[in-house]
N, C-alpha and C positions, 0 to 999 in steps of 0.2 A: 662552110667557109673556105675557100681556096687556100691551100698551104704548100709550102716549099717541099719537094720530094716526090710529088706525084708526077705523072707524065705531063708534059708541057700542055697537052690538051684537056686535061682533065682538072677541072676546078672543085666542085664540091658536090656532096650527094644530098639528095632529099628523100626521105622514107614516107610512103604512104601505105596505111593498113586499112583494110576493109573486111567486113563480115559479110559474105554474098547471101542473097535470098536465093530461093529455088529457081534454078535455071537461069540466074543472071549472067549476063555475058560482058556487059560494058561497064567500065570503071573509069573514072575522071582523075587524071594526074597531069602535071606540068613536066615536060622532059625534053631532051635534045633527041631528035631521031637518031636512032642507032645507039644511043647511050642510056640503055635501061634493061634492068633485070626484072623478071616477073617470077613469083613463088606463089604456089598453091598448096596450103597446109604445110608450108616448110619445104615444099620440093621445088628446085628450081626447073622452070619449064623451058623448052627449046622454043627458037624463034618461028617454029612451025605451029606452035600451040596457040599463039595469039597474033593479032595485028596491032602494031604500034607505029603509024605513019604520019599522023597529023600533030604531034607534040602536046595534044591535050586529052586524048583519051586512048584506053587500051581495051581491045575487044577479044575475048577468049574464042577459041574455036569450038569448043563444048561448053555448054552452060554449066555453071557450078551447082554444086548441091547446097541446100539451105544449111547456113552456119559454117560453110568453108572459109577459111581465112586465106585472103588475098593480099600479099604485100608486094609493092611496087617500088624499086629503087631507082630514082632519076639521077643521071650522072651529068652535072653541067661542065661546060668547058670555058676556058678562058685562053687570052694570049698574054705574053711577057713582052713589054716594050723597054721599061727602064727599071733595072733591079740593084739591089745591094746584096752582095754575096752572103749567103748565111753561114758560110764558113769562115770567111776573112773578115766580114763586117764592113762598115763603111760609114758615110755620113750622108744626111739628107740635107741638101742645100737649102730648100724651102720647108714649108709646113707640111706636116703629115696628117691627112685626115684618114682616121681610121672608123669605119662604120662597125665593124664586130669588135672582138676583145683583143687585148694585147696581154699575152701571157708571158712572163719573163721570171726565170730562175735566179736573176741578179738582182741589181739595183737600178733605180732611175737615178742617174747622176747628172749634176748640172753644176753651173758656176756657184760662187759663193753665196748668190741670192737666186733662188728657183722659185719660179712663180708658175702656179696652176691657175689658169684663168680661163673658166667656162664661159659659155654663151659669147656674146660679142666682146672681142679682146680690147681690154684697157677701160671698159667702163664699170669695172667691179660689181657686176651684175652675174646672176646665175648661181648654179648650185653644184657644189663639189660633193659628190656621195662615196664615202669609203664603205665598202660592203662589210668588210671584216673589222677586227680590232685595229685601233689606232695607237701607234707607239711613238712617242716624241722623245727622242734621247738628247735633247739640247739641254742648256741651262735654263733659258727662260722661254716661254712660249707665249706670243704677244698675239691677241685677236682684237683688230681694230674695228670690228664692226660695230654698229650701234647697239643691236640686240644680239644676244646669245641663247638660242634654244636648244634644250638638252631633253631629248626624248628618253633618255635613260633614267631610272628611278633611283638610281644611286651615284653619288660621287665619292670616291675614296681618297682622302688625302694622306699623305705620308705612307703609301702603299708599300708593303714588303718590310716595314719596320720591325726590328727584333723585339722591341719592348716599348713601353708608354713614353720612357724617357727620350728614346730617339724620336718619337712623334711629337715631343714637346714643342710647341709654338707653331703647329700646323694650323691654318685657319684662312680666313679672308680678309683682305684690306683694301679699303676704299680710299683713294688719293683725294684729299680734300685740298691740294694745293697749299696756299698760304696758310689755310686753317689745320694743316696736320693731316693725319689720317683718321679714319673709323675702322676699327678692327674687331674680328672675332677670332680668337685664338684658343687653342686647346692647352691647359695647364695640367701636366702630368704631377705635380706636386700635390695638388688638391683634387686631381682627377675630375676636372670641370672645364667648362667653356666661360672664358673671360670676354666680356663685352665692355669696350672703353668708352661707350656712349650709352646714354639713356634708351630704354626699349619702349617704344610707343606702338602698341597693337590695338586693333578693335577686339580681338578676342584671343586667349591663350588658354591652351589645355597642356597642363604639365602634372607629373606625380608629386614633385617636391621643389620648392623654392626655398633656397638657403641663402643667407645673408654672409657678407664677406666680413673683412677685418673691421671695417667701420659700420655705421648705422645702416640698418636695412628698412627702406621706406617704400610703401605703397601708398600712393597719394595721387589727388588730382590737382592739376594747375589751375588754378583761379586767379592768376596774376592779373588778368585783364579788367578785372574789377566788375565786371558786368555778367558774367556767365552764372546761370542757375545750375551749378554743376554739383555732383555727389560722386561718392566712389562706393563702388558695390563689390561684394566678393559672394559669388554664387555657389552653390552646393551641387547643382545639376542643371543643365538646360539654361534657359534664359533666367537671370536672377530676377526678372520682375514677375516670372510665372509664380502663382500663388502656391503651386505644388511643390516648388523648389525652395530649399532653406537658402537665406542670404543674409549678409550683413550690410548695411547702407549707412555710410557717413556724409553728413551734409556739410558742404563748404561754407565759407564765410560769406559768399554771396549768395547762398540758396534763400529761397523763401522761408524756410525754417533753419535758420542759421545755427550751425553746431550741432544740430540733432544727430543722434547715433540710434541706429534702428538694428536690432537683431530680431530677424523673421523665421519661423519654423513654417516648414511647408504645409499646406492644408490639405494632408493625406493622413491616412491612419498610421500613427507612429509618429507624426509630425510634433516634435519637442525641442525644446532648447535644453541642452545638457552641458553643466559645467563640471569638468574633471580635474582631479588633483590626484597625485601619487599614483595614477594609473586606474583610478577609480571613479566612477560616476557619483559625485557628491551632491550636486544640486541640479534639479529637474524642474523645468517649467512645462507642464503637459499641454497638450493640445486644448483642453478644455479651461485653460488658465490656472489650474492648481498648481502649487509651487511646493516642492518636496526637497526636503534637506537630509540626505541619508538614505532615501527610498527612491526606486525608480518609477514607483507607481502611486503618486500622491492621490488620495481619494477625497480630499478636502482642501480648500483654498490654501491653506498653509498646512503641511504635514512634515514633522520633524521625527527622525527614526534613527537610534543607534543600536546596531546589533550585537556590540560588544559590551556594554556598560550603560550607565545611567543616560537618560536623553535630556539635553540641556536646550533651552533658547533663551540666551542672555542678553539683557538690556543693561548697559552699563553707562554710568556718568560720572565724571570727576567733580561735578558741580556740587557743593553742599548746600543745595537750595532746600526750601521746605519739602518739595515733592520732586524727585527726579529720576530718570531712567524709567519713564512712564510708558505703557502700552495702553493707548486710549482706544475707546470704542465711541463710534458715532452712528447716527441713522440718517441715511440720505434723504429720506422723506422728510425729515425735520431740518433740513437744510444743512446738513452734516454737522449739526450742533453736538458738542462733546456730550455724551451721556454717561460716561464711566470710564475706569482706567484701572490697570493693574500696574504697580509700581513699588519703589522703595522710598523711604523718606530719608534726607540727608542729615537731619537733626536727631533723630532717634534710632537709626538704623533698623528699620522694621518694614515689613512686607505690608502692603496696602492693596485692598480690593475695595474699590469705592464706585459710588455712583453720584450723579449730580442732578439738580432738578427733582429732588424728592422722589427718586426712582428706586425700586426695589431690585434685589439680586436672587435669582432663581437658579439652583443647581438641580438638574433632572437627568434622567438616564433613558437610554434607548432613542435617544433623539425625538422624545415625546413628551411635552410639557405637561400632558394630563397625568403623568406619572406622579406629579407633586414634587417628590424629591425633598430638598432643602430649600427654604424660601425665607429671605431675609427681607423684612418690611422696611420701608423708610424710617419707620418709627422705631426700628431696632428690634423688634420683636422677631423671634425666629421661629418657624413651623417646620416639622418633619412630617411628611404626609399630607400637608395642608397649605395652602396658598394664602390662607387668611388667619394667621395665628393672633390670637387676642391677648397673650401674655408674653413675658419674656422667652419662655420656652414652650411651645405646645407641639406635642407629639400625638398624631392621629393614628389609631390603630383599627383595622378593619376585621380583626380575629373574631371567630365564632365559637372558639373552644381554648381552654388552656392547654398549650403545646406539650406533648408527652415525648417528643423527640425533636432534635433539630433546634433551631433558633427562635422559632415563632415568628410573630409579625409586630410584637411590640418593642419596648425600648430594653436593651440589654446593658449590664456591666459585667466584665468578665475579666478572668485572670489575664496574664501576659499572653499565653498561648491561645486564648479565645476558646477553651474546651469547656471550662466550668465557670458558671457565674450566676448572675440573678436577672431575670426578665420580669418587665412589668408590661401590663397591657389592659386592653378593654375588650369586653366580650359584648358584641352586638346583639346577641341572643337574648340575654337577660339584664342588659344595661349595668354590667358589673366590671369593676376593676380588679386586678390580682397582681400579687407579687409573688414570685417562685424563685427560689434557689434551686439550680438543677444542673446536670450534665448534659452538655449540648450534643454528645456524640451518642448517646443511649438513652434509656428511660430512667436512669437513676436520679433521684432526688438528692439535694445537698442541704446543709444546715444553713439557716437563716438567723442573723443575730441583730437584735433591736437594742441599741444603747449598750454595746458589750463593754463599755468603761464606765457604765453606771448612768443613772438619769431615770426617772419615772416615765411610764408609759400610759397613756389613757385612751380609751375607746368609749366615745360618746360623751366625754366630759373632759374639762380643762383643769378640774380640781384635783391635782395628783399629789395625795398625801401617802400614797403606796406604790411600791415599783410598778404595780399593774392596777389600774383602777378601771372597772368596766361599769358602765350606767346604761341601763335599758330605759330609755324615756317612755316606752309604750306600756310599761308595768308588766311584761311577760316575763319570759326567761332570761336571765342575763346571759349565761353562757351555754353554748350548746356543743356537746361532743358527738359527732358522727362516728358510727362504727366503721372499722376498716372493711374494705370489699371482701377480704376473704372470709371472715367469719361476724361481721356486724358487730364486733366489740369495739367499744370506746373506752379510752383509758385516761387517768388522771394520776400523775406520778408524784412523789413527795420524796425529796433527797435531803441529806444533812448538808452542813455547809461545805464539807470538803468533797462532795458529790462522790462518796465512797459506798453510800448505802442507800437504796430507793425502793420505796414502798409504792404500790400502785392500787388505784380504785378503779374497776372495771366493771361496766355494766351495760345492758341494753333496756331502756325504758324503765328503769327502777330509781326508787329514791334512797338515799343512803343518809343516815343521821349518826351522830356519834353518841355513845352510851356515856354515862355518867361515870363508869368504871374504866373508861378509855377504849371500850370496844365499839362495835359498829351494830346498827340494826338495818335490815335490809327489808323492805316490803314493797309490793307492786300494789300500787292505789293507795290513798290516803296519805297521811302525814305521820310517820313514826314519832314517838316521844321517847325521852331518856328512860323512862321506866318500863317500857315495852320489853316483856320476856317471851311473848308468843310467837315473835317472828324469827326470821333467820338471823342468827347472831354469830358474830365473829368476836372473839374474846382473845385478843393477843394474836396468836397466829392459829388457834383452833377454832373450828366451826361447830357450833351446837345446833341441833334440832330438836326440840322438846326438853332441852335442858339450857340453863344459864351458865352453867359451868362445865363447859365442854373440856375433857381432859385428854382428847384425842384430837388429831389434826380434822377429822369428821366424826361427829358423835351425834347417833340418834338415840332418844331415850324413849321406850315404851314398855312399861312393865308388863310381866305376864307373857302368856303364849299367843297373844293377839298379833296379828302383823304389825312389824314395825314400820313398812313402807308399801303403800299401795299404788299401782299404776292403774288408772281407770281408763276406759274407752267404751267400746262395744261389750267389753268383758272386763271383769277385775283380775288383775294379777297382783299377787301378795307375796311380800318378802318378809320372812320372820325368822327368828332364832327360837328353837323349841328345847326346853329343859337345859337351856343355856350350853348345850352340847353339838346340836345339829342345826343346820340352817336349810330351808326350803323355800322353793318357789312353787306356788300353787296357783291354779285357775280353778274354774267351776268343776272341771272333771276330776280334779284332785292333784296330786304331787307330780310335778313335770321334771323338777330337777332337784337332786339332794346332795347336800355336801355333809357327810356324817362325820362325827367326832374322831372316827378312826381313819380320817383323811380319804375315804372311799368316796366316790362320786358316780351317780347313776343317773340315766335317763328313764324314766318310767314309761314314756310315751315315744312315738316317732318324732325325731327332730327334723323340723324343715328349714332350711335356709333360703329365702328367695319367697316366690309368690305360689308355690304350689304346696298342697298338704296331702298327705297319703289318707285314703280313707280306709283301706284294707291292708293289712300287714301281718306278718307272721309274728306271733309273740315271742318266738325264740331267736328272732332275728330283728332287734329294733334297727331303724334305718336313720341314717343321716341323709335327708333328701335335699339335693343343691338345686334350689330353683324348681322350675316346672318340667325341666328336661335332663337333670342328671341326679345320681344318688350314689352314696358310697355304703355299700353293705358288707357285713361279715358273711363268710362262707367258709365253714369247717369240714365239709364232705371231703375235700381232695387238697388239702394244704394249701389254700389259695384265697386270694381277696379279689372282688369283683367291683368295678365301677361301671354302673350302667346308665344310660339315658333312656328315659322312658320305660324303665324295667323296675320291678320290685319282687320280693319274695313272698308269695301269697301264703295262706293258711294252709294249704295243701302241701308246702314245701317246694312248689314249682315256681320258676321264674315266669313272671306275668307281666304283659305290657299294660300300661295304663290306657293305651289307646291301640287302633290297629294300624297306626301310620308311624313308620320310622323308628325303630329302636336300635339302640347301639348298646356295646358292652365291652369293657376293657377287663380282662383276667390277667392276673399276675399268678403264675401257676410253675412250681418247681424251678423259678428263676427265669422263666420265659413270659414274654408279654404276648397276650393273644387278643386281637381287636375283632369283634363280630358286629353285624348288623342284620336286621330282618327285612323282609320285602316290604314294599308299601303297600298298605291296603289289603293285604292277604288274609288277615284275620287269623292266619295259621301260627303266626310268630316263629317261624322256622328259621334259625339261625343259618346264614349263608356262608359263603366262603370267606374265612377270616384273613387278617394280617397278622403276622406274627414277627416278634422280635426275639431271636434265640439267645441263649446264654453266650455263644461264641461271636455274637455282633451280627450274625446275618440276618437280613431283612427279607420277609417273603410277603408278596402281595399276590393273591389268588392261590398261594400254596401254602400249607403248614409245614414243609420241610424243606426251607431254602438251603442250597448248597453253594450259594455265592454271597458276597457281602450284601448285594442287592437282588433279588431274585423275582422276577415279575411273570405270572403264569395265567394263562386265559386264552380265550378266543380273540384273536385280534388285539393283543394287549398293546397300550399306548402310554407313554410317558409324557406329560406336558409340562413344560416350565414357561410361567406366563407372569411378567410383571403387572403390578396394579396400574392405576390410572396416573401414577406419579412416576413410574419407572417404564423406560421403553428398552432396556437393555439387559434383560435376563441373561443368564449364562450357567453353564453346568463345568465346574472344575474337577479336573482329576490329577492330583498333584501329590508327589512324594517328596523324598528329603532332597533329591537331586533335580527336582523339575517335575514336569508332567504335561498334561493335555487339557486344554480349555477350549469349550465349545460355546459360542454364543453370538448375540447381535452386537455387542459392544465390548471394547478392551482398550483402556486407556486412552480415548480419543483417537483410535487407529482407523475409524471407519469412514467411509464416504457420505453415508446419510443413515438415518434411523432405519433399523430393520435389516440392515446387511447381516449376513451370517459369515461367522469368521471362526478359524481353528488356529490356536495357538501352541507352540509346544515350547518345552524348557522353561526354567524359571520356577520359583516358589511363590506362593502367595498370589499378588497381582503381577508377578513378573511375566516373563515369557516374550517370545517373538511370533508375531503373526505368520503363519504359513500359506493359509488359504482363506480367500473370502469371495463370497457370493453376493453380489450387491443387489439389493432389494429393488432399487429404482430401475436399473437397466438390465438385469439379469445376466451381468458379466460375471465370469469366473476369474478371478486373479489369484496367483501364487506369489508369495513373498519369501520363499525359502530358496533352497539351492536349484533343484531340478524338479520338473513336472513330468510324472511318467503315466502313461496309458498302457496297461499290461493286456496282451493278446489273449491271456488265458491258456496260452498253449506253450510247450516246450519247457526246458529246464536250464539251458544254458546261460547263466549270468543274466544279463540284461538284454540279450539279443532280440527277446520277443516283446520288447517294449519300444514304445514310441517315446524319446525323451526331448524334452523342451527346457532350455536354458536361457536366461537373460542376464547379462553382466554389465557393469559400469566400471570403466576404467578412466583415471585421470591420468591425461598424457602431459606429465610436467615440462618435458624438454622434447623440443623438435628433433626428430629423427633417431630417438631411442625406441628400443623394443620394449613392450610391457606385456605381461602375462595376462590372458584373457580367462583361459579355463583349462582344466585337465582334460585330456582327451586320450585314451589308450586302448588297447585291445580291439583292433580290427574294427575302426570306425565306418560308418557310412552316413555322413552328416553334411547338411548344408548350413551356412551362417550368413547373415546378414549384418553389415556393420554401418554405423552412422555416427559422425562426429558432430559435436554441438559446441559452439564457441561461447566463451564469456557469460557464465552463470547461466545456462540454458536459453541464451538469446538466439533462437533458432533462425531468426531472419537475418543473422550475420553469414548464413550459406554454411558451407562445410563439405565434407567428403561423404560418398556413398559407395558401398562395397557389397558385393555378393560373390561367394565362392562356396567351395565344397572341400571335405576331408574324406579320403577314401584310402583303403588299405588294409593290409593284413598285419598281425602283430609284429612289431619291428620295422614295418615298411609301409609308412603312412605318407601319403602325398597331399600337397595343399594346392588346389587350383582356383584360379581367379576366373570367374564367369563374366562379371560386369563391374566396372568401376567409373564413377564419375566424381569430379572435384568442382565445386562451385564456390566461389569467394566474392560473392556480392555483398554490398553495403559495407566494404571495408574489411570483409573477412580476412583472415591471414592464413586459410590453409592451401596448400599447394599439392598434396599428395597423401594417399593412405596405403598401406599395403599389410598383408597377413603372412604368417608362415608358421610352420610346424616345427619344433624341436624335440627330438629324442630325450636329450639330456642337456643340462647347462642353463636351464631357464632359472630365474630367480626364485621361483616357488617351487622348483622341482622338476622333474623329468616329465616328459609327454605333455607338451604344453603347446597350445594355440595362442601365438602372439601377434600384436598389433603395433604397427609404426605410423605415426602420424607426422607429416613435415608440415610446418606453419612459421610464418615470419613474426607474429606478434598475438597477443591475447593468451588466456588460458582455455584448454579444451578438454572434453570429455568424449570417450567414444563408447556407444552403447551396442552391444553385439546379442543377436539372438541366434543360438545354435539350436538345430533341431534334426532328429532323424533316429537312427538306431545304431548301438554299438554293444560290444560284449561286456563292457565295463560302464559304470555309471559316471557320467560328466559332471564335473563339479567347477564351481566358480573361482576366479581369482580376483584381485582388484580389491574392491570394496563396496 
């Protein structure tokens, strides 16, 4: 564009840029001949380097190289005929047409009314474009056009206001002439927009609709009397979309006049929820179930109260015969009333009733075949049956009298339901029973019949005694069965005060009273009152062979013949001899003698069990315990022997009753020796013994143990194995102040059965688990302080060990340092730290740290190797750091410490420390 200040012949410049191809010489540009500059790669060429004579092309003398930048600047010229001075200014008498731009640093000034008229002047057409911001500093801006189009997205009213009160009243006004104005204004008092006219919109989306000082109405105008209109409030999308929830209110001209519809969307979770007090109290679920107090009703009507009793209350103030009814009907019967639950107004009682001769059925598990309780129309009640034939019928399907629990029959119990009486029916033998018992265990309880008096009859109604039993079949009248422990049955007789009781007990015997007040007992036949040869009880004495027993048990047989004989395959006689000695004889002679001088002797070998010794030493009578054991006296070396399968033979030598498995226990000089013989050797040579010494030492495979337990032999083995009901054997080595426990179980601290664990400390079943080898995975776990692997070389402290320590530290306060472990004496360790938030919820993210501790005594440094902090899923951790303190830590000197920064939650830091050091590392924290 020409501008003032250039030479009078030079108007404007035009720039042409080209990128040359290989050997290109000709370039096209418009210019005035003689007024042109040509540059090649930024260097101004002389006029001899090109030809520019036709005003349209420039030809280089030498072809350009590929990629050369050719710049041509064309200078255009003009002439000046009529000008206004650029310095002194002036006025234009006519119109000024400007094709280019007008640039000014001042103002465009005009008269009191200044018009910018684009296009044809005076026709109010065309467009005025203001490329920058437009500021109007007047009082009123008037736009007389028909339509105002604004491309900007925002219109700011009261711009620059210091606060809301300054912007009060800002808004829009529509001049309605004689009808006033329609306004939208900002009200800073209520911080709201005020409309002075109703709002009629096809669709509106807002977060909140608030009413004013008067009523707040959302309504449909149906004043024309012919519109089939309704008001809808939708919860999302089109209110008529079945997936969205809406409220629909029908107007007075609608085909369904005055109808109100609350519709939940036909989607998962589509339900109608009524809330009070900030809680969801009534729910109509998608499937039509109604819940009161529950968000998930699982029946058509579901009432729940989480804090107390649950009531569904029907109340009527009418004093009718029946009021506050909950009726029941069946649609297939034409909705005819079939029953109701209600109260009566005249007697204030609850009624559950049916009509049309229907029955009432109470059953469980939603299964009518469970019978439950059935009330027939006749008034008969059935429990366990739907066909009661009497006023109360209880059906029992039991097969045995219950020994524990409540059984399957009819029970009456005390208030706590633990002790009572059960009645039932046994299908196995068509028998009824009555049993008083403890329902929580197998104990039986007393059962009273007519405790206040009244006679009882069995098989008769002629009751002239307290108990009358009649057997119409002519057989036994009363049968007493023996108890299971010993088959003894009893009949007790007591005085009126129940202070003295006598019993008659027997097992298939007849008892008859004697004329003198005693009893005769006989098996078979019928004893008579004069019988003296049977078993007689006279008072409290028992006589056999005498009718005048003077002792509790009196056998009378004069002379030296046996007073009592036990017969079988052989006769055993018991008799008193010369009134001084008592003997027990068999066919071979006297076996047992009790002499008048109180001596007792066994004349034969005495066997207890199923074995009899055929050969024995006469000087050493034996007590044979069964077929595999005997106790025999041995006087040769001040000892006593207990043998299995051994006895002292006639030659004075120990002899086995067979060639297989003999064993012997010797108590000799205060020591116990255990021996056995080889199986099937026939030599009966005693093998290596087991011994218990006087000092308490036990030796297995050695006769001279020098420890509490000394096992000796080729590849000796100690095995501890539980039986089929025990899976957790263990070995305890404990003292007054604790000890060591080895085993596969300890107080429930194992992962699975068969894990091997080592505990230390504690007495009895106490202690702390230190090491565990898991049976299922083979993992080795330590639960103590540090885990050491010794190199087997060196003697300097712990430097020749690999140490491994795990710790857990609760970081209660963000940014505080907490002690992790004791580290001293020239460590060469690495450590890994990991934080976990909120009770081991690892998915909240946390911090991870890898570092090292190295140095010599008193000069230890802590190095950070890697660190990462992740706060996913709302985790609050922002940083983690470790440091080493020579002194000043809360737990003492030489401590590794950790610091965790976090914004919320509770956190723990788990640290694994491993490596070697000249002192043992030990944990802090807990």
